BALOBA-1460 file (C-alpha; in Angstrom, 3 decimals):
// residues 276
<rec num="1" residu="m" x="0.016" y="-0.004" z="-0.036"/>
<rec num="2" residu="l" x="2.953" y="2.305" z="0.759"/>
<rec num="3" residu="i" x="4.504" y="1.601" z="-2.627"/>
<rec num="4" residu="l" x="1.172" y="2.313" z="-4.400"/>
<rec num="5" residu="s" x="0.761" y="5.606" z="-2.580"/>
<rec num="6" residu="k" x="4.204" y="6.737" z="-3.782"/>
<rec num="7" residu="q" x="3.069" y="6.090" z="-7.368"/>
<rec num="8" residu="v" x="-0.101" y="8.289" z="-7.074"/>
<rec num="9" residu="d" x="-0.021" y="11.875" z="-8.090"/>
<rec num="10" residu="w" x="-2.440" y="13.298" z="-5.539"/>
<rec num="11" residu="q" x="-4.332" y="16.438" z="-6.547"/>
<rec num="12" residu="r" x="-6.780" y="18.482" z="-4.651"/>
<rec num="13" residu="g" x="-10.173" y="19.619" z="-6.046"/>
<rec num="14" residu="d" x="-13.804" y="20.292" z="-5.290"/>
<rec num="15" residu="a" x="-16.274" y="18.009" z="-7.035"/>
<rec num="16" residu="l" x="-18.917" y="20.798" z="-7.111"/>
<rec num="17" residu="q" x="-16.400" y="23.214" z="-8.653"/>
<rec num="18" residu="p" x="-14.864" y="21.379" z="-11.665"/>
<rec num="19" residu="e" x="-12.727" y="24.390" z="-12.573"/>
<rec num="20" residu="s" x="-10.588" y="23.301" z="-9.580"/>
<rec num="21" residu="f" x="-9.420" y="20.154" z="-11.382"/>
<rec num="22" residu="a" x="-10.718" y="20.208" z="-14.973"/>
<rec num="23" residu="r" x="-7.275" y="20.986" z="-16.298"/>
<rec num="24" residu="l" x="-6.259" y="17.374" z="-15.480"/>
<rec num="25" residu="f" x="-8.772" y="15.784" z="-17.816"/>
<rec num="26" residu="a" x="-6.900" y="16.481" z="-21.008"/>
<rec num="27" residu="e" x="-4.280" y="13.827" z="-20.192"/>
<rec num="28" residu="v" x="-6.288" y="11.036" z="-18.478"/>
<rec num="29" residu="d" x="-7.553" y="7.777" z="-20.001"/>
<rec num="30" residu="g" x="-10.723" y="7.710" z="-17.866"/>
<rec num="31" residu="v" x="-12.370" y="8.891" z="-14.661"/>
<rec num="32" residu="v" x="-13.706" y="6.875" z="-11.693"/>
<rec num="33" residu="h" x="-16.216" y="8.798" z="-9.597"/>
<rec num="34" residu="t" x="-16.534" y="7.363" z="-6.084"/>
<rec num="35" residu="l" x="-18.007" y="10.211" z="-4.135"/>
<rec num="36" residu="g" x="-21.394" y="9.423" z="-2.495"/>
<rec num="37" residu="t" x="-23.217" y="8.835" z="0.735"/>
<rec num="38" residu="l" x="-25.468" y="5.989" z="1.940"/>
<rec num="39" residu="i" x="-26.895" y="7.772" z="4.948"/>
<rec num="40" residu="e" x="-27.236" y="11.517" z="5.214"/>
<rec num="41" residu="n" x="-25.931" y="11.466" z="8.745"/>
<rec num="42" residu="a" x="-22.209" y="11.398" z="8.055"/>
<rec num="43" residu="n" x="-21.304" y="9.588" z="11.357"/>
<rec num="44" residu="y" x="-22.287" y="6.228" z="9.979"/>
<rec num="45" residu="k" x="-18.962" y="5.723" z="8.105"/>
<rec num="46" residu="q" x="-16.990" y="6.096" z="11.275"/>
<rec num="47" residu="a" x="-19.392" y="3.721" z="13.124"/>
<rec num="48" residu="i" x="-18.882" y="1.069" z="10.415"/>
<rec num="49" residu="k" x="-15.090" y="1.342" z="10.587"/>
<rec num="50" residu="q" x="-15.138" y="1.158" z="14.370"/>
<rec num="51" residu="g" x="-17.681" y="-1.708" z="14.515"/>
<rec num="52" residu="n" x="-19.955" y="0.497" z="16.594"/>
<rec num="53" residu="i" x="-23.362" y="-0.957" z="16.009"/>
<rec num="54" residu="f" x="-25.115" y="1.496" z="18.312"/>
<rec num="55" residu="g" x="-23.583" y="4.413" z="16.365"/>
<rec num="56" residu="l" x="-24.741" y="2.908" z="13.111"/>
<rec num="57" residu="v" x="-28.252" y="2.377" z="14.322"/>
<rec num="58" residu="s" x="-28.304" y="5.935" z="15.668"/>
<rec num="59" residu="s" x="-27.253" y="7.310" z="12.304"/>
<rec num="60" residu="i" x="-29.908" y="5.275" z="10.462"/>
<rec num="61" residu="c" x="-32.611" y="6.413" z="12.885"/>
<rec num="62" residu="q" x="-31.584" y="10.013" z="12.543"/>
<rec num="63" residu="s" x="-31.672" y="9.695" z="8.757"/>
<rec num="64" residu="m" x="-35.119" y="8.070" z="8.797"/>
<rec num="65" residu="t" x="-36.603" y="10.677" z="11.226"/>
<rec num="66" residu="g" x="-35.068" y="13.691" z="9.478"/>
<rec num="67" residu="d" x="-32.486" y="14.582" z="12.196"/>
<rec num="68" residu="r" x="-29.569" y="14.582" z="9.754"/>
<rec num="69" residu="e" x="-26.063" y="15.940" z="9.654"/>
<rec num="70" residu="n" x="-25.148" y="17.097" z="6.187"/>
<rec num="71" residu="p" x="-21.394" y="17.163" z="5.578"/>
<rec num="72" residu="l" x="-21.826" y="19.994" z="3.081"/>
<rec num="73" residu="e" x="-24.253" y="22.109" z="5.161"/>
<rec num="74" residu="k" x="-21.664" y="24.360" z="6.746"/>
<rec num="75" residu="k" x="-19.866" y="24.837" z="3.465"/>
<rec num="76" residu="t" x="-22.795" y="25.482" z="1.224"/>
<rec num="77" residu="g" x="-25.587" y="26.579" z="3.493"/>
<rec num="78" residu="k" x="-27.874" y="23.985" z="1.945"/>
<rec num="79" residu="s" x="-30.511" y="22.067" z="3.806"/>
<rec num="80" residu="p" x="-29.591" y="18.672" z="5.222"/>
<rec num="81" residu="r" x="-32.213" y="17.170" z="2.929"/>
<rec num="82" residu="d" x="-30.087" y="18.186" z="-0.074"/>
<rec num="83" residu="s" x="-27.103" y="15.963" z="0.663"/>
<rec num="84" residu="y" x="-28.260" y="12.944" z="-1.340"/>
<rec num="85" residu="n" x="-28.778" y="15.214" z="-4.419"/>
<rec num="86" residu="m" x="-25.359" y="16.968" z="-3.943"/>
<rec num="87" residu="l" x="-23.141" y="14.022" z="-3.033"/>
<rec num="88" residu="n" x="-24.780" y="11.215" z="-5.115"/>
<rec num="89" residu="r" x="-26.025" y="13.093" z="-8.135"/>
<rec num="90" residu="d" x="-24.872" y="16.676" z="-8.610"/>
<rec num="91" residu="a" x="-21.197" y="16.136" z="-7.905"/>
<rec num="92" residu="a" x="-21.052" y="13.293" z="-10.416"/>
<rec num="93" residu="l" x="-22.797" y="15.380" z="-13.142"/>
<rec num="94" residu="r" x="-20.490" y="18.291" z="-12.586"/>
<rec num="95" residu="v" x="-17.387" y="16.131" z="-12.842"/>
<rec num="96" residu="c" x="-18.785" y="14.315" z="-15.919"/>
<rec num="97" residu="e" x="-19.594" y="17.637" z="-17.582"/>
<rec num="98" residu="a" x="-16.066" y="18.849" z="-17.196"/>
<rec num="99" residu="f" x="-14.719" y="15.390" z="-18.416"/>
<rec num="100" residu="v" x="-16.698" y="15.290" z="-21.652"/>
<rec num="101" residu="s" x="-15.909" y="18.991" z="-22.309"/>
<rec num="102" residu="s" x="-12.177" y="18.419" z="-21.977"/>
<rec num="103" residu="a" x="-10.036" y="18.269" z="-25.169"/>
<rec num="104" residu="p" x="-7.776" y="15.233" z="-24.808"/>
<rec num="105" residu="e" x="-4.188" y="15.330" z="-25.881"/>
<rec num="106" residu="d" x="-4.020" y="12.704" z="-28.564"/>
<rec num="107" residu="s" x="-0.447" y="11.731" z="-27.711"/>
<rec num="108" residu="a" x="-1.464" y="10.962" z="-24.112"/>
<rec num="109" residu="i" x="-4.769" y="9.154" z="-24.480"/>
<rec num="110" residu="r" x="-4.584" y="5.423" z="-25.158"/>
<rec num="111" residu="n" x="-8.069" y="4.323" z="-24.005"/>
<rec num="112" residu="m" x="-10.815" y="5.350" z="-26.426"/>
<rec num="113" residu="p" x="-13.629" y="5.825" z="-26.048"/>
<rec num="114" residu="r" x="-12.780" y="7.412" z="-22.742"/>
<rec num="115" residu="p" x="-14.777" y="5.851" z="-19.795"/>
<rec num="116" residu="f" x="-16.525" y="7.640" z="-16.971"/>
<rec num="117" residu="v" x="-17.019" y="5.012" z="-14.274"/>
<rec num="118" residu="y" x="-19.693" y="5.941" z="-11.737"/>
<rec num="119" residu="i" x="-19.872" y="3.929" z="-8.442"/>
<rec num="120" residu="s" x="-23.664" y="3.454" z="-8.183"/>
<rec num="121" residu="a" x="-25.539" y="0.749" z="-6.171"/>
<rec num="122" residu="e" x="-28.056" y="-2.037" z="-6.369"/>
<rec num="123" residu="d" x="-31.358" y="-1.218" z="-4.863"/>
<rec num="124" residu="i" x="-31.086" y="-3.372" z="-1.724"/>
<rec num="125" residu="f" x="-31.251" y="-1.027" z="1.281"/>
<rec num="126" residu="r" x="-34.863" y="0.200" z="1.407"/>
<rec num="127" residu="p" x="-36.754" y="0.678" z="3.639"/>
<rec num="128" residu="i" x="-33.912" y="0.866" z="6.154"/>
<rec num="129" residu="i" x="-32.197" y="3.538" z="4.034"/>
<rec num="130" residu="p" x="-34.394" y="6.295" z="2.622"/>
<rec num="131" residu="a" x="-35.529" y="5.826" z="-0.991"/>
<rec num="132" residu="r" x="-33.868" y="9.060" z="-1.934"/>
<rec num="133" residu="y" x="-30.486" y="7.311" z="-1.751"/>
<rec num="134" residu="i" x="-31.151" y="4.943" z="-4.656"/>
<rec num="135" residu="q" x="-33.189" y="7.560" z="-6.596"/>
<rec num="136" residu="s" x="-30.305" y="10.023" z="-6.522"/>
<rec num="137" residu="k" x="-27.974" y="7.254" z="-7.787"/>
<rec num="138" residu="r" x="-30.349" y="6.423" z="-10.664"/>
<rec num="139" residu="e" x="-30.720" y="10.178" z="-11.518"/>
<rec num="140" residu="a" x="-26.932" y="10.426" z="-11.716"/>
<rec num="141" residu="e" x="-26.741" y="7.461" z="-14.052"/>
<rec num="142" residu="y" x="-29.395" y="8.903" z="-16.356"/>
<rec num="143" residu="g" x="-27.800" y="12.320" z="-16.315"/>
<rec num="144" residu="i" x="-24.389" y="10.921" z="-17.267"/>
<rec num="145" residu="e" x="-25.947" y="9.070" z="-20.165"/>
<rec num="146" residu="q" x="-27.538" y="12.294" z="-21.330"/>
<rec num="147" residu="l" x="-24.212" y="14.107" z="-21.224"/>
<rec num="148" residu="m" x="-22.661" y="11.356" z="-23.328"/>
<rec num="149" residu="a" x="-25.455" y="11.256" z="-25.864"/>
<rec num="150" residu="d" x="-24.083" y="11.286" z="-29.396"/>
<rec num="151" residu="r" x="-20.533" y="11.254" z="-28.038"/>
<rec num="152" residu="a" x="-18.816" y="8.197" z="-29.484"/>
<rec num="153" residu="d" x="-15.529" y="9.109" z="-27.861"/>
<rec num="154" residu="y" x="-16.991" y="8.624" z="-24.356"/>
<rec num="155" residu="r" x="-18.690" y="5.852" z="-22.558"/>
<rec num="156" residu="g" x="-20.514" y="5.594" z="-19.222"/>
<rec num="157" residu="v" x="-20.039" y="2.621" z="-16.920"/>
<rec num="158" residu="y" x="-22.275" y="2.257" z="-13.924"/>
<rec num="159" residu="i" x="-20.919" y="-0.084" z="-11.219"/>
<rec num="160" residu="r" x="-23.737" y="-1.332" z="-9.031"/>
<rec num="161" residu="p" x="-22.469" y="-3.200" z="-6.015"/>
<rec num="162" residu="s" x="-24.778" y="-4.768" z="-3.409"/>
<rec num="163" residu="l" x="-23.593" y="-4.936" z="0.213"/>
<rec num="164" residu="v" x="-19.868" y="-4.143" z="0.065"/>
<rec num="165" residu="y" x="-17.997" y="-5.902" z="2.861"/>
<rec num="166" residu="h" x="-14.435" y="-6.072" z="4.268"/>
<rec num="167" residu="a" x="-13.497" y="-8.056" z="7.405"/>
<rec num="168" residu="h" x="-11.055" y="-5.489" z="8.720"/>
<rec num="169" residu="h" x="-12.124" y="-2.122" z="7.389"/>
<rec num="170" residu="r" x="-15.826" y="-2.885" z="7.760"/>
<rec num="171" residu="p" x="-16.082" y="-5.633" z="10.414"/>
<rec num="172" residu="m" x="-19.794" y="-5.059" z="10.935"/>
<rec num="173" residu="t" x="-20.575" y="-5.989" z="7.359"/>
<rec num="174" residu="t" x="-19.151" y="-9.515" z="7.587"/>
<rec num="175" residu="p" x="-21.982" y="-11.238" z="9.440"/>
<rec num="176" residu="a" x="-24.599" y="-9.594" z="7.159"/>
<rec num="177" residu="a" x="-22.511" y="-10.594" z="4.109"/>
<rec num="178" residu="v" x="-22.458" y="-14.250" z="5.166"/>
<rec num="179" residu="l" x="-26.228" y="-14.337" z="5.620"/>
<rec num="180" residu="l" x="-26.921" y="-12.531" z="2.347"/>
<rec num="181" residu="d" x="-24.507" y="-14.750" z="0.425"/>
<rec num="182" residu="l" x="-26.177" y="-17.861" z="1.835"/>
<rec num="183" residu="s" x="-29.589" y="-16.469" z="0.827"/>
<rec num="184" residu="a" x="-28.337" y="-15.596" z="-2.752"/>
<rec num="185" residu="n" x="-26.845" y="-19.087" z="-3.165"/>
<rec num="186" residu="l" x="-30.030" y="-20.769" z="-2.036"/>
<rec num="187" residu="h" x="-32.086" y="-18.674" z="-4.420"/>
<rec num="188" residu="s" x="-29.783" y="-19.535" z="-7.348"/>
<rec num="189" residu="k" x="-30.303" y="-23.277" z="-6.699"/>
<rec num="190" residu="i" x="-34.119" y="-23.195" z="-6.648"/>
<rec num="191" residu="p" x="-35.706" y="-24.137" z="-10.027"/>
<rec num="192" residu="p" x="-37.292" y="-21.106" z="-11.721"/>
<rec num="193" residu="s" x="-40.613" y="-22.891" z="-11.659"/>
<rec num="194" residu="l" x="-40.808" y="-22.826" z="-7.863"/>
<rec num="195" residu="p" x="-41.589" y="-19.746" z="-5.850"/>
<rec num="196" residu="t" x="-38.866" y="-18.209" z="-3.715"/>
<rec num="197" residu="p" x="-38.997" y="-15.575" z="-0.947"/>
<rec num="198" residu="s" x="-37.700" y="-12.944" z="-3.387"/>
<rec num="199" residu="s" x="-40.181" y="-13.802" z="-6.169"/>
<rec num="200" residu="v" x="-43.055" y="-13.683" z="-3.681"/>
<rec num="201" residu="l" x="-41.850" y="-10.294" z="-2.407"/>
<rec num="202" residu="r" x="-41.576" y="-9.004" z="-5.984"/>
<rec num="203" residu="h" x="-45.083" y="-10.187" z="-6.782"/>
<rec num="204" residu="l" x="-46.506" y="-8.527" z="-3.721"/>
<rec num="205" residu="g" x="-44.672" y="-5.367" z="-4.404"/>
<rec num="206" residu="s" x="-45.911" y="-5.140" z="-7.955"/>
<rec num="207" residu="q" x="-49.466" y="-5.685" z="-6.812"/>
<rec num="208" residu="l" x="-49.240" y="-2.909" z="-4.255"/>
<rec num="209" residu="l" x="-47.867" y="-0.381" z="-6.771"/>
<rec num="210" residu="r" x="-49.629" y="-1.383" z="-9.971"/>
<rec num="211" residu="s" x="-50.842" y="2.087" z="-10.662"/>
<rec num="212" residu="a" x="-47.793" y="3.960" z="-9.365"/>
<rec num="213" residu="n" x="-44.644" y="4.812" z="-11.332"/>
<rec num="214" residu="a" x="-42.379" y="3.460" z="-8.591"/>
<rec num="215" residu="t" x="-41.124" y="0.287" z="-7.051"/>
<rec num="216" residu="s" x="-42.077" y="-1.028" z="-3.636"/>
<rec num="217" residu="s" x="-39.544" y="-1.460" z="-0.758"/>
<rec num="218" residu="l" x="-40.468" y="-5.141" z="-1.124"/>
<rec num="219" residu="e" x="-38.600" y="-5.085" z="-4.423"/>
<rec num="220" residu="s" x="-35.557" y="-3.831" z="-2.631"/>
<rec num="221" residu="i" x="-35.761" y="-6.527" z="0.044"/>
<rec num="222" residu="a" x="-36.147" y="-9.124" z="-2.688"/>
<rec num="223" residu="n" x="-32.968" y="-7.833" z="-4.346"/>
<rec num="224" residu="a" x="-31.099" y="-8.084" z="-1.028"/>
<rec num="225" residu="l" x="-32.118" y="-11.737" z="-0.625"/>
<rec num="226" residu="s" x="-31.150" y="-12.735" z="-4.214"/>
<rec num="227" residu="i" x="-28.102" y="-10.587" z="-5.085"/>
<rec num="228" residu="p" x="-24.811" y="-11.765" z="-3.352"/>
<rec num="229" residu="p" x="-22.722" y="-9.304" z="-1.473"/>
<rec num="230" residu="i" x="-19.338" y="-8.394" z="-2.901"/>
<rec num="231" residu="h" x="-15.903" y="-7.783" z="-1.322"/>
<rec num="232" residu="v" x="-14.572" y="-4.235" z="-1.704"/>
<rec num="233" residu="d" x="-11.422" y="-5.496" z="-3.383"/>
<rec num="234" residu="h" x="-13.512" y="-7.267" z="-6.045"/>
<rec num="235" residu="v" x="-15.329" y="-4.048" z="-6.726"/>
<rec num="236" residu="a" x="-11.974" y="-2.345" z="-7.221"/>
<rec num="237" residu="e" x="-10.798" y="-5.103" z="-9.515"/>
<rec num="238" residu="a" x="-13.943" y="-4.852" z="-11.667"/>
<rec num="239" residu="v" x="-13.532" y="-1.116" z="-11.962"/>
<rec num="240" residu="c" x="-9.990" y="-1.479" z="-13.246"/>
<rec num="241" residu="v" x="-11.148" y="-4.039" z="-15.807"/>
<rec num="242" residu="a" x="-14.101" y="-1.854" z="-16.903"/>
<rec num="243" residu="l" x="-11.667" y="1.015" z="-17.477"/>
<rec num="244" residu="m" x="-9.768" y="-0.990" z="-20.065"/>
<rec num="245" residu="k" x="-12.497" y="-3.112" z="-21.776"/>
<rec num="246" residu="p" x="-15.022" y="-1.541" z="-24.125"/>
<rec num="247" residu="i" x="-17.869" y="-1.866" z="-21.665"/>
<rec num="248" residu="h" x="-20.803" y="0.548" z="-21.509"/>
<rec num="249" residu="g" x="-23.814" y="0.479" z="-19.290"/>
<rec num="250" residu="v" x="-24.792" y="-1.058" z="-15.983"/>
<rec num="251" residu="v" x="-22.481" y="-3.569" z="-14.366"/>
<rec num="252" residu="g" x="-24.071" y="-5.506" z="-11.463"/>
<rec num="253" residu="v" x="-22.531" y="-7.953" z="-9.069"/>
<rec num="254" residu="r" x="-22.685" y="-10.964" z="-11.320"/>
<rec num="255" residu="e" x="-21.201" y="-8.982" z="-14.232"/>
<rec num="256" residu="m" x="-18.427" y="-7.773" z="-11.885"/>
<rec num="257" residu="r" x="-17.658" y="-11.352" z="-11.006"/>
<rec num="258" residu="e" x="-17.344" y="-12.283" z="-14.672"/>
<rec num="259" residu="l" x="-15.114" y="-9.281" z="-15.272"/>
<rec num="260" residu="i" x="-12.627" y="-10.500" z="-12.684"/>
<rec num="261" residu="g" x="-12.686" y="-14.082" z="-13.786"/>
<rec num="262" residu="w" x="-15.167" y="-15.820" z="-11.550"/>
<rec num="263" residu="s" x="-16.869" y="-17.616" z="-14.512"/>
<rec num="264" residu="e" x="-16.591" y="-18.404" z="-18.181"/>
<rec num="265" residu="h" x="-13.225" y="-16.819" z="-19.021"/>
<rec num="266" residu="g" x="-13.316" y="-14.882" z="-22.269"/>
<rec num="267" residu="r" x="-17.043" y="-14.527" z="-22.384"/>
<rec num="268" residu="e" x="-18.334" y="-11.213" z="-23.454"/>
<rec num="269" residu="t" x="-19.750" y="-9.589" z="-20.268"/>
<rec num="270" residu="p" x="-23.433" y="-8.621" z="-20.595"/>
<rec num="271" residu="v" x="-24.411" y="-5.239" z="-19.279"/>
<rec num="272" residu="r" x="-27.746" y="-3.779" z="-18.617"/>
<rec num="273" residu="p" x="-28.999" y="-0.518" z="-20.216"/>
<rec num="274" residu="v" x="-29.238" y="2.485" z="-17.895"/>
<rec num="275" residu="g" x="-32.568" y="2.515" z="-16.091"/>
<rec num="276" residu="a" x="-32.760" y="-1.296" z="-15.781"/>
């Protein structure tokens, strides 16, 4: 890790003020945008790192009840309710705008079309996490696609991990990852003709919202039961591969696994269109 850090040219910038870093885009092969927040109360990240379950529960409860701490509030004067929009959506769109507006130096760019990789998410956290979290992620994906419309020299890649776990950096995620992985494996072994807990939840959710242009929280729970968790290192590996391969669109957990060689080496990795 120390060797890697010495090879990195660290630059300071403000995602909401692209002029602070846009000059760098002329000589890069691609961009990976990782900025975002799961819970509007910023204390949850420290609670996860420390294994403080009471701190995590407190952050979630504050987010659900509206008592939130916006990490940008002091800086921007915005309401705490704006942090999902600012961190998950607006920052990504501002960075992407600067990227697609840059004029690459032909001698320096080796990776065309140039990728903009956005770290998005699978819809697995509702109703524990407010729906605005996943809505802001989807709005960012759509906005990036619009910015790249009719631009053959750019491509958008939308990495959608499920529960991201790490035994040391995120110790609290390991027990949940074990249970969700077991659930996903069991679901994958049940014949399609037989009902599963996730299929029942999806059916109930569709019945509840037949006339609404939305998805029920039951759909999110069904996703959590059927989509396996993924290790943070595997997400990073998949991002690196997606930067170099001519991939465009949504890359879910199973596609990430294929990218890093979990199954069928050499097979063209299918990706979902944005909005799927």
